[in-house]
N, C-alpha and C positions, 0 to 999 in steps of 0.2 A: 511090613505092610505100611504103605504110605498113608499119611493123614491120621495115623492112630493117636498121636498126641493131640491133634486138633479135635478129634472125636471126644477125647477126655475133657478138654477145655470146654467144648460145646455142652457136654453133659453137666459139668460143674456150673457153668452159667445158667443152665436151666434149673438146676437145684437151687442156686442162689435166688433166682427170680421167684421160684415157687415158695421159698421160705421167707423172703423179705418184701414181697409185693403186697399191695393192698387192692381190693376191688375198686373199680372206677367205671364211669360211663363216659363214652366218647361220642360227641355229636357236633353238628354245625351250629354256628351262631348266625343269626338269632334263633333261639330256641322257641318253637311253637308247639305247645302240648298237643299230642295226638297227631301231629303233622311231621315233626322233625324225626328222622330215623335215629335211633339210639343204639349204640353197640356196647355190650358189656365186655370189659377188658380187665387185665391186672397190670399195674404199673408199680414202678419204684420211684418214689418222689424224693428228690434231694432239694430241700428248701432250708438250708442252714447258712447264716452269714459266714463269710470267710474274711480273714485279715489279709490285706494286700500291702506291699510296699516295704516290708522288713527284708533285710538280707538274710538269707538262709544261714543257720548256724550261729547267728548273733542274737543278742538281746538288747540292741541299741534303739529299737523302735523308731527307725528312720521313716518319716513321713507315712506312717501307717493310716490306712483307711479301711473301713469295714464295707464290704460289698455283699449284696445278696443277689446272686444270679441263679434263681431256681432252675432245675432241670428235671426232666422226667425220662425214665428209661422204659421203653415199650418193647414187648415181644413182637418181632416182625411176623410171626405166624398168626397173631391176633389182628394187627392193624399196622399200616404204614402211615405214620402221622403226617398230617398236612397243615401248612400254616393257616392260622385263623380258627382251627377246630378247638372245641372246648373239652376239657377233661375235668369231670366233677368227681371229687373224692368222698366228701362228707358234707353235711349241711354247712353252708357258709364258706367252703373251701373248694375252689375251682381254679383252673388255669387255662390260659389261652396259649396254644402252640405258636411259637415265634420262628425260631430257626432250627432246622434239623442238621445234625452232624451226619457224616457218612455212616452207613450201616456197619455194625461191628458183629459180623457173623449172624447170631440169632436175635440180636437187639438193635435198636436205634435210640439214640439219645437226642432229646430235643431241649433247647432252651425255651423256657416258658415264662409267661407273665402272670403273676397271681392276680386274680380278680378281686375287687374290693367286696366288702360284705354286701353292699347294695347290688353290685353286678351279679353276685352269686346267689342272691336271694331268689327263691322260686325255681331254681334249676333242679332237675331231677338228681337224686343221689342213689348210689347202689342200695338195692333193697326196695326201691320205690316201684319197680317195674315187675310185671308178671312176664316171664320169658314166653316167647311164642310157642315153644314146644311143650308147655305145660297144659294139660287137659283138665278143665274144671268140670266136674260132673255133679249135677244136682241130683239129690237122692229124693225120690218121690215114694210115698207109701204104695205098696202093691196089695191087691186084694185077690185072693184065690177063692174060687167057688167049687166046693166039692159036689159031686153028683147027688149026695144025700141032702144037700142044702138047697136044692132047687125047689122053689115054691110054685104051686100052680098059679096060673094067670089070675084066677078069681081071688086069690089071697092077696094080690097086690092092690086091690081096691082102686082108689083114685089114681094110682100110678100106672094102671094098665092103659095101654094105648088102644085107640079104637081099631077095629079090624080093618085091614086094608082091603080094598076091593080092586079087582083087575077088570079093566074095560072089556066088555064082550062076554063076561061070565055072569051068570045069574041075573040079577036085577029084576 
């Protein structure tokens, strides 16, 4: 059966993403509360500095530099990342999408720029939003009246309403 191995790889990538991803919000910049559409997604954030410049297999430390090029891995079924969009992960931690790599089956990897604490301040984070498909119902007390509890109009006293008259009758 052709593609069987590819199906196993796809399934493994999906399981990896399910296990290693974190919830995030994806939206356009600038963010305007109540006006900017926000999408809930799951992402894998890679934001660890790496050492560059050393020759593989040696320990001579030739011209080493430390570089931090954060990247985020998106599930293509959730979103196709676009340059300039914001990914908010937690309070004070958000990224701006910079460059997208070519899609890799079910995922897309993007180079991102980490926002400063000031830039990330006030942005929504996962858990801040009420999903559109959640129905909130207010519970009001209900009163039932049984036939034996009906009072005659005279017993209502001041609460009784004056008798209605219909034009053309009586008078």
